[in-house]
C-alpha positions in Angstrom: 40.2 15.3 27.9 43.0 14.8 30.4 42.3 15.4 34.1 45.5 15.3 36.2 47.2 13.4 33.4 44.5 10.7 33.2 42.4 10.3 30.1 38.6 10.9 30.5 36.7 9.3 27.7 33.4 11.1 28.2 34.5 13.7 25.6 32.2 16.4 24.3 33.2 19.2 22.0 31.6 21.9 24.2 33.7 22.0 27.3 32.4 25.4 28.6 29.6 27.8 27.8 28.9 31.4 28.6 25.8 32.8 30.2 23.9 32.7 26.9 24.8 29.1 26.2 27.5 30.1 23.7 30.6 27.9 23.0 33.7 29.0 24.9 37.1 27.8 23.5 39.8 26.4 25.8 42.8 28.7 26.4 46.1 27.3 25.2 48.4 26.1 28.0 51.9 26.1 26.5 53.1 29.5 25.4 56.9 29.4 24.9 58.5 30.7 21.7 61.3 29.6 19.3 63.5 32.5 18.7 66.7 32.9 16.5 69.0 33.2 19.6 66.9 31.3 22.2 65.9 34.4 24.0 62.4 34.5 25.6 59.6 35.5 23.2 56.5 37.6 24.0 55.4 34.9 26.5 57.0 32.0 28.3 60.6 31.1 29.1 63.7 31.2 26.9 66.1 28.4 25.7 64.2 27.4 22.6 66.8 28.4 19.9 66.1 28.0 16.2 67.8 24.9 15.0 67.3 22.7 11.9 65.8 19.3 12.8 65.2 20.2 16.5 61.4 20.9 16.3 58.4 18.8 15.3 54.9 19.9 14.4 51.8 17.9 15.3 48.8 18.8 13.2 45.4 17.6 11.9 44.4 18.4 8.4 40.8 18.7 9.5 41.7 21.5 12.0 41.9 25.1 10.8 44.1 26.2 13.7 46.6 23.5 12.9 46.4 24.2 9.2 47.5 27.8 9.9 50.8 26.5 11.2 51.2 24.0 8.4 50.8 26.7 5.8 53.3 28.9 7.7 55.8 26.0 7.6 55.3 25.7 3.8 55.4 29.3 2.7 58.4 30.1 4.9 60.4 27.3 3.4 60.7 25.3 6.7 59.4 21.9 5.5 62.9 20.5 5.7 63.7 22.2 9.0 60.6 21.2 11.0 59.3 17.6 10.8 55.6 16.9 11.0 53.1 14.3 12.1 49.5 14.3 11.0 46.7 12.6 13.0 43.9 10.7 11.4 40.8 12.8 10.6 38.1 11.1 12.7 38.0 11.8 16.4 38.2 8.7 18.6 37.1 8.0 22.2 40.7 8.9 23.1 40.8 12.0 20.9 43.2 12.5 18.0 44.9 9.2 16.9 48.0 8.5 14.8 47.3 5.8 12.3 47.3 4.6 8.7 44.4 6.6 7.3 45.5 8.0 3.8 47.2 11.3 4.4 48.0 10.7 8.0 51.7 10.7 9.1 52.6 8.6 12.2 54.5 10.0 15.2 58.1 9.1 14.5 59.4 11.3 17.3 57.6 10.0 20.4 55.9 6.9 19.0 52.6 8.0 20.4 49.3 6.4 19.4 47.1 9.2 20.7 47.7 13.0 20.9 47.0 13.0 24.6 50.2 11.0 25.2 52.2 14.0 23.8 50.7 16.2 26.5 51.4 13.9 29.4 55.0 13.5 28.2 55.3 17.3 28.6 53.3 17.4 31.8 52.4 14.2 33.6 49.7 16.1 35.5 48.2 18.0 32.6 44.5 18.9 32.7 42.7 20.0 29.6 42.0 19.0 26.0 44.8 17.5 23.9 44.5 19.8 21.0 46.5 20.4 17.8 48.7 22.1 16.7 51.6 21.4 19.0 55.2 22.5 18.4 57.5 20.0 20.1 61.1 20.3 21.1 62.9 17.1 20.4 66.0 18.1 22.5 64.2 19.1 25.7 61.4 16.6 25.2 58.6 19.0 25.8 55.9 21.1 24.2 57.1 24.5 23.1 53.7 26.0 22.3 50.1 24.8 21.4 48.7 28.2 20.4 48.3 28.4 16.6 48.6 32.2 16.4 51.9 32.0 18.3 53.3 29.2 16.2 52.3 31.0 12.9 54.3 34.0 14.1 57.2 31.8 15.0 57.2 30.3 11.5 57.5 33.8 10.2 60.2 35.2 12.3 61.3 32.8 15.0 63.5 30.6 12.8 65.7 33.4 11.5 68.0 32.6 8.6 66.5 29.0 8.4 63.3 30.5 6.9 63.0 32.3 3.6 63.0 36.1 3.6 61.0 36.2 0.3 57.8 36.1 2.3 57.1 38.2 5.4 53.7 37.3 6.9 53.8 40.1 9.5 55.6 43.1 7.9 56.0 46.1 10.2 54.2 48.6 8.0 51.1 46.4 7.8 51.0 45.3 11.5 48.3 47.7 12.7 46.0 46.6 9.8 46.8 42.9 10.3 46.1 43.1 14.0 42.8 44.9 13.4 41.6 42.4 10.9 42.7 39.4 13.1 40.8 41.0 16.0 37.6 41.2 13.9 37.8 38.0 11.9 38.7 35.6 14.8 35.6 36.1 17.0 33.1 36.7 14.2 34.2 34.2 11.6 37.1 31.8 12.6 35.5 31.1 15.9 32.1 32.3 14.9 31.4 29.1 12.9 32.2 27.1 16.0 30.0 29.3 18.1 27.2 28.6 15.7 27.8 24.9 15.4 28.3 24.2 19.1 25.7 26.7 20.5 23.5 25.2 23.1 20.7 27.8 22.9 18.8 29.3 20.0 19.9 32.8 21.0 23.6 31.9 21.1 23.3 30.3 17.7 21.5 33.2 16.1 24.1 35.7 17.5 27.0 33.6 16.1 25.2 33.1 12.8 24.8 36.9 12.4 28.5 37.4 13.2 29.6 34.9 10.6 27.6 36.3 7.7 28.1 39.9 8.8 31.9 39.3 8.6 31.7 37.6 5.2 29.5 40.5 3.9 32.2 43.0 5.1 35.1 41.1 3.5 33.4 40.6 0.1 33.5 44.3 -1.0 37.0 44.7 0.5 38.4 41.9 -1.6 36.4 43.0 -4.7 37.9 46.5 -4.5 41.4 45.7 -3.5 42.2 42.0 -3.9 43.3 39.4 -4.7 44.4 39.3 -1.0 43.4 41.3 2.0 46.3 43.7 1.5 46.4 43.8 -2.3 49.0 41.3 -3.6 51.0 41.0 -0.3 50.5 37.6 1.5 50.2 38.0 5.3 49.2 36.0 8.2 45.7 37.5 8.0 45.2 35.8 4.7 46.2 32.5 6.1 43.9 32.9 9.1 41.0 33.8 6.8 41.8 31.0 4.2 41.6 28.1 6.7 38.1 28.9 7.6 36.9 29.7 4.1 38.3 26.5 2.6 36.2 24.5 5.1 33.1 26.6 4.8 31.0 24.8 2.1 32.4 21.4 3.0 31.6 21.5 6.7 30.3 24.7 8.3 27.5 25.4 5.8 25.7 22.1 6.6 27.0 20.5 9.8 27.4 23.9 11.7 24.2 25.3 10.4 25.9 28.3 8.8 23.5 28.1 5.8 22.4 31.6 4.9 24.8 31.5 1.9 27.6 29.3 0.5 31.0 30.6 0.0 30.6 30.1 -3.8 27.8 32.7 -3.6 30.5 35.3 -2.8 32.5 36.0 -6.0 35.4 37.9 -4.4 35.8 35.6 -1.5 35.8 32.6 -4.0 38.5 34.4 -6.0 40.5 34.9 -2.9 40.2 31.2 -2.1 41.4 30.2 -5.6 44.3 32.6 -5.3 45.4 31.2 -2.0 45.2 27.6 -3.3 47.6 28.7 -6.0 50.2 30.1 -3.5 53.1 27.6 -3.7 52.8 25.1 -0.8 49.3 25.9 0.3 47.2 23.4 -1.7 49.3 20.5 -0.2 48.0 21.4 3.2 44.3 21.0 2.2 42.5 17.6 2.3 38.8 17.9 1.7 38.6 14.2 2.6 40.2 14.8 6.0 38.0 17.8 6.6 34.7 16.1 5.8 35.7 12.8 7.6 36.8 14.7 10.6 33.9 17.1 11.1 31.3 14.6 10.3 32.8 12.2 12.9 31.8 14.5 15.7 29.1 12.4 17.4 27.5 15.3 19.2 26.6 16.8 15.8 26.3 13.7 13.6 25.5 10.6 15.6 25.3 8.2 12.7 28.6 9.3 11.2 27.4 9.6 7.6 29.8 11.7 5.5 28.1 13.6 2.6 29.4 13.1 -0.9 29.2 16.8 -1.8 29.7 19.5 -2.3 31.5 19.8 -5.6 34.2 22.5 -4.8 35.8 24.4 -7.6 39.6 24.0 -7.6 39.6 21.1 -5.1 39.2 17.4 -5.4 36.1 16.5 -7.5 33.2 14.7 -6.0 33.1 11.0 -7.0 29.6 9.6 -7.4 30.8 6.0 -7.6 29.6 3.9 -4.7 32.3 2.8 -2.3 32.3 -0.3 0.0 32.1 0.8 3.6 
């Protein structure tokens, strides 16, 4: 992480714990908004007007939070409006790195080698983890926002006429239901898998474990009765927020994060939801099981030897190759 703009290489995924030894996630630091006319959004200052070619998105294909924003960019038709850089999947001693790993996209805007350089360009004295996603303003040379929930909302409504109106991820009539689902799914499932994987006490792990599978057990009958999506056939941000965790579940969270009561394939309705989401135009292109496995299994605190499992064989995604590869 960065301390007063200086990189500290003694990195550990658990930066803070609660009184039970549970994982506490860092709060996002940049909370400005892009709006159609440049007026201030719900947080932060104004001046970030929607313009084609002005903004750049930094993401990691391993990261569910970053993938939310990448999916939003795709389904709202903003791929030609917002440029993108994708870091390599494996975490290095200096955090996220831009490089030549297949599927990675170099930083053509700032020419950075590491993600932490983007943060110190925006704030030379920044203290905190250099996380993704980041929405960057090329004109002002600064970070607009690094909170995935905000950026996903911006993709939906902040770019005005530059985005397609065919998809509304946060329709007014569904907002109470979307907000309620987000409020339940985030702590128990989206962040719940991390609370389980990075727990430092048995009690904190068991509490998170119960939350994860309790949430999955609640979502299964909902989708079975009213799917294929959380609100029938209407795609919303709640579906995207759920999808990015589910698509990583069997590949990473079941084994590495010890969320092993059941696999996602053991839930028929949730599996059908996953398949449906993968068939939404633009979504499948945001998923790389290779990046997901390479990235999670590079976390030395959880997998010191860095061995990446060959499985699982995931329906609808890249097949497992049993051919031996030179290391």
